[in-house]
LOMARKE-490849 format. One line per 2 residues: number of its first residue (from 1); for each residue x, y, z negated of C-alpha. Coordinates in nm, 3 decimals, always signed. Layout:
N
NUM) X:Y:Z ~ ...
***
This chain:
229
1) -6.686:+12.505:+1.512 ~ -7.005:+12.366:+1.361
3) -7.121:+12.732:+1.262 ~ -7.360:+12.771:+1.525
5) -7.547:+12.473:+1.506 ~ -7.558:+12.335:+1.134
7) -7.825:+12.422:+0.916 ~ -7.771:+12.168:+0.629
9) -7.481:+12.063:+0.454 ~ -7.460:+11.775:+0.250
11) -7.190:+11.664:+0.049 ~ -7.100:+11.367:-0.159
13) -7.039:+11.435:-0.539 ~ -6.771:+11.184:-0.680
15) -6.422:+11.283:-0.543 ~ -6.560:+11.547:-0.332
17) -6.681:+11.788:-0.571 ~ -6.708:+11.636:-0.905
19) -6.323:+11.547:-0.978 ~ -6.388:+11.176:-1.087
21) -6.052:+11.039:-1.162 ~ -5.954:+11.343:-1.422
23) -6.301:+11.283:-1.573 ~ -6.309:+10.932:-1.569
25) -5.934:+10.925:-1.751 ~ -6.074:+11.175:-2.022
27) -6.344:+10.961:-2.085 ~ -6.178:+10.628:-2.151
29) -5.907:+10.852:-2.343 ~ -6.165:+10.921:-2.589
31) -6.384:+10.598:-2.585 ~ -6.074:+10.371:-2.631
33) -5.901:+10.586:-2.927 ~ -6.261:+10.618:-3.108
35) -6.313:+10.238:-3.091 ~ -5.934:+10.124:-3.174
37) -5.875:+9.942:-2.857 ~ -5.470:+9.907:-2.857
39) -5.417:+9.968:-2.536 ~ -5.191:+10.231:-2.340
41) -5.413:+10.430:-2.127 ~ -5.174:+10.504:-1.844
43) -5.129:+10.095:-1.880 ~ -5.511:+10.077:-1.851
45) -5.570:+10.337:-1.550 ~ -5.304:+10.183:-1.364
47) -5.517:+9.855:-1.362 ~ -5.865:+10.014:-1.372
49) -5.892:+10.268:-1.088 ~ -5.808:+9.985:-0.792
51) -6.051:+9.726:-1.002 ~ -6.336:+10.018:-1.024
53) -6.283:+10.085:-0.638 ~ -6.334:+9.750:-0.574
55) -6.595:+9.625:-0.769 ~ -6.797:+9.956:-0.618
57) -6.695:+9.823:-0.314 ~ -6.833:+9.498:-0.376
59) -7.186:+9.678:-0.548 ~ -7.224:+9.885:-0.222
61) -7.237:+9.576:-0.043 ~ -7.501:+9.436:-0.252
63) -7.249:+9.127:-0.373 ~ -7.295:+9.243:-0.730
65) -7.578:+9.429:-0.969 ~ -7.523:+9.727:-1.169
67) -7.469:+9.550:-1.480 ~ -7.202:+9.309:-1.288
69) -7.015:+9.618:-1.188 ~ -7.038:+9.796:-1.528
71) -6.915:+9.455:-1.708 ~ -6.642:+9.329:-1.434
73) -6.473:+9.634:-1.396 ~ -6.355:+9.628:-1.763
75) -6.323:+9.284:-1.853 ~ -6.109:+9.217:-1.546
77) -5.900:+9.501:-1.682 ~ -5.881:+9.381:-2.015
79) -5.785:+9.023:-1.850 ~ -5.527:+9.104:-1.648
81) -5.327:+9.368:-1.920 ~ -5.386:+9.027:-2.143
83) -5.571:+9.178:-2.423 ~ -5.833:+9.005:-2.626
85) -6.174:+9.161:-2.641 ~ -6.491:+9.030:-2.725
87) -6.797:+9.087:-2.500 ~ -6.958:+9.300:-2.751
89) -6.706:+9.564:-2.739 ~ -6.762:+9.560:-2.366
91) -7.066:+9.622:-2.325 ~ -7.003:+9.861:-2.605
93) -6.742:+10.027:-2.435 ~ -6.936:+10.032:-2.041
95) -7.256:+10.184:-2.267 ~ -6.996:+10.461:-2.435
97) -6.859:+10.543:-2.114 ~ -7.190:+10.603:-1.961
99) -7.290:+10.805:-2.242 ~ -6.939:+11.018:-2.252
101) -6.883:+11.080:-1.889 ~ -7.076:+11.319:-1.794
103) -6.945:+11.540:-2.073 ~ -6.639:+11.614:-1.933
105) -6.671:+11.818:-1.598 ~ -6.348:+11.913:-1.405
107) -6.448:+11.982:-1.048 ~ -6.200:+12.008:-0.798
109) -6.038:+12.308:-0.735 ~ -6.222:+12.583:-0.520
111) -6.566:+12.415:-0.540 ~ -6.796:+12.705:-0.690
113) -6.617:+12.923:-0.440 ~ -6.709:+12.675:-0.162
115) -7.068:+12.676:-0.264 ~ -7.067:+13.046:-0.316
117) -6.947:+13.099:+0.037 ~ -7.202:+12.835:+0.192
119) -7.494:+12.889:+0.021 ~ -7.576:+13.219:+0.160
121) -7.533:+13.044:+0.533 ~ -7.653:+12.695:+0.494
123) -7.905:+12.471:+0.267 ~ -7.677:+12.265:+0.060
125) -7.759:+11.901:-0.065 ~ -7.587:+11.566:-0.232
127) -7.577:+11.218:-0.111 ~ -7.404:+11.019:-0.381
129) -7.418:+10.639:-0.473 ~ -7.384:+10.702:-0.831
131) -7.610:+10.588:-1.069 ~ -7.919:+10.882:-1.123
133) -7.907:+10.905:-1.507 ~ -7.532:+11.031:-1.472
135) -7.518:+11.212:-1.158 ~ -7.800:+11.441:-1.224
137) -7.626:+11.505:-1.627 ~ -7.264:+11.578:-1.395
139) -7.453:+11.821:-1.176 ~ -7.627:+12.001:-1.496
141) -7.335:+12.013:-1.709 ~ -7.083:+12.140:-1.478
143) -7.313:+12.413:-1.375 ~ -7.342:+12.338:-0.987
145) -7.677:+12.169:-0.995 ~ -7.849:+12.491:-0.884
147) -7.667:+12.539:-0.550 ~ -7.877:+12.229:-0.402
149) -8.200:+12.169:-0.250 ~ -8.185:+11.800:-0.274
151) -8.042:+11.512:-0.456 ~ -8.058:+11.193:-0.285
153) -7.930:+10.905:-0.484 ~ -7.860:+10.529:-0.418
155) -8.119:+10.433:-0.692 ~ -8.398:+10.666:-0.545
157) -8.329:+10.547:-0.171 ~ -8.305:+10.142:-0.291
159) -7.964:+10.147:-0.035 ~ -7.607:+10.267:-0.070
161) -7.420:+10.457:+0.161 ~ -7.298:+10.379:+0.455
163) -7.639:+10.223:+0.484 ~ -7.891:+10.463:+0.767
165) -8.158:+10.450:+0.535 ~ -8.006:+10.647:+0.259
167) -7.880:+10.934:+0.521 ~ -8.221:+10.896:+0.714
169) -8.407:+10.935:+0.367 ~ -8.188:+11.265:+0.295
171) -8.249:+11.410:+0.653 ~ -8.646:+11.352:+0.573
173) -8.636:+11.473:+0.225 ~ -8.434:+11.806:+0.339
175) -8.673:+11.843:+0.650 ~ -8.355:+11.876:+0.875
177) -8.216:+11.687:+1.203 ~ -7.917:+11.493:+1.199
179) -7.759:+11.728:+1.476 ~ -7.807:+12.023:+1.255
181) -7.658:+11.846:+0.981 ~ -7.278:+11.790:+0.851
183) -7.187:+11.525:+0.604 ~ -6.862:+11.603:+0.400
185) -6.732:+11.331:+0.161 ~ -6.412:+11.154:+0.053
187) -6.505:+10.807:+0.164 ~ -6.404:+10.700:+0.533
189) -6.676:+10.434:+0.528 ~ -6.956:+10.487:+0.298
191) -6.970:+10.906:+0.352 ~ -6.779:+10.949:+0.710
193) -6.886:+10.608:+0.931 ~ -7.225:+10.618:+0.763
195) -7.296:+10.974:+0.813 ~ -7.178:+10.932:+1.199
197) -7.402:+10.615:+1.243 ~ -7.691:+10.807:+1.230
199) -7.595:+11.116:+1.402 ~ -7.436:+11.386:+1.167
201) -7.194:+11.576:+1.212 ~ -6.897:+11.513:+0.941
203) -6.605:+11.655:+0.752 ~ -6.299:+11.409:+0.588
205) -6.221:+11.542:+0.233 ~ -5.925:+11.357:+0.194
207) -5.897:+11.396:-0.172 ~ -5.674:+11.073:-0.259
209) -5.426:+11.138:+0.042 ~ -5.521:+10.840:+0.231
211) -5.398:+10.751:+0.574 ~ -5.460:+10.927:+0.881
213) -5.731:+10.852:+1.101 ~ -5.897:+10.974:+1.448
215) -6.264:+10.923:+1.326 ~ -6.336:+11.327:+1.252
217) -6.141:+11.640:+1.149 ~ -5.996:+11.620:+0.773
219) -5.912:+11.822:+0.536 ~ -5.713:+11.816:+0.210
221) -5.863:+12.136:+0.028 ~ -6.225:+12.242:-0.018
223) -6.096:+12.601:+0.125 ~ -6.065:+12.445:+0.444
225) -6.465:+12.369:+0.505 ~ -6.425:+12.791:+0.581
227) -6.256:+12.675:+0.936 ~ -6.550:+12.491:+1.020
229) -6.835:+12.638:+0.875
***
């Protein structure tokens, strides 16, 4: 469908190629145990996953800082679980989470296969809202860094998806035009609607089995990209 017009493929990283929830769970399993935090991992994750999503949304909307995100997403979880914990320990866990997150590098099924399929035909890039210091480590430790010509992150751009400026910076760095580019990501708001507003073609990877919609084509596995590219 896009084969004859697209030259550049932009991917989101977390929840699209890099299996964030799985790697995050393994990180928490490690740091909670190592620090003797007596909470059940599944109870913790049941509260943490939606809390992290909510705080990331606030961060994306410039309503909280990076530091507030890192602190509040943990503080809110322990408070809801009724588990007493000091701010000192919250900051320690926050630092250890960032330090260890990129040491787990599970990718979504078919990631390497689809990158191998696409690389001879298109130029590949990343646009991510994640923090630069860990996104680069994720790509390198997962051995997929070499597939991408440009890696654009929100700290580099000074704005976060869906702000048009991050997509415009990515297009500028890649030396391409929106009508020759496609964005593939998991977030309807940040990736799909953000890229559409700038004129990119889009493909929604519904990695969390969210509701159906009519904004664009949707896939549920990375291998389905071959239908379009």
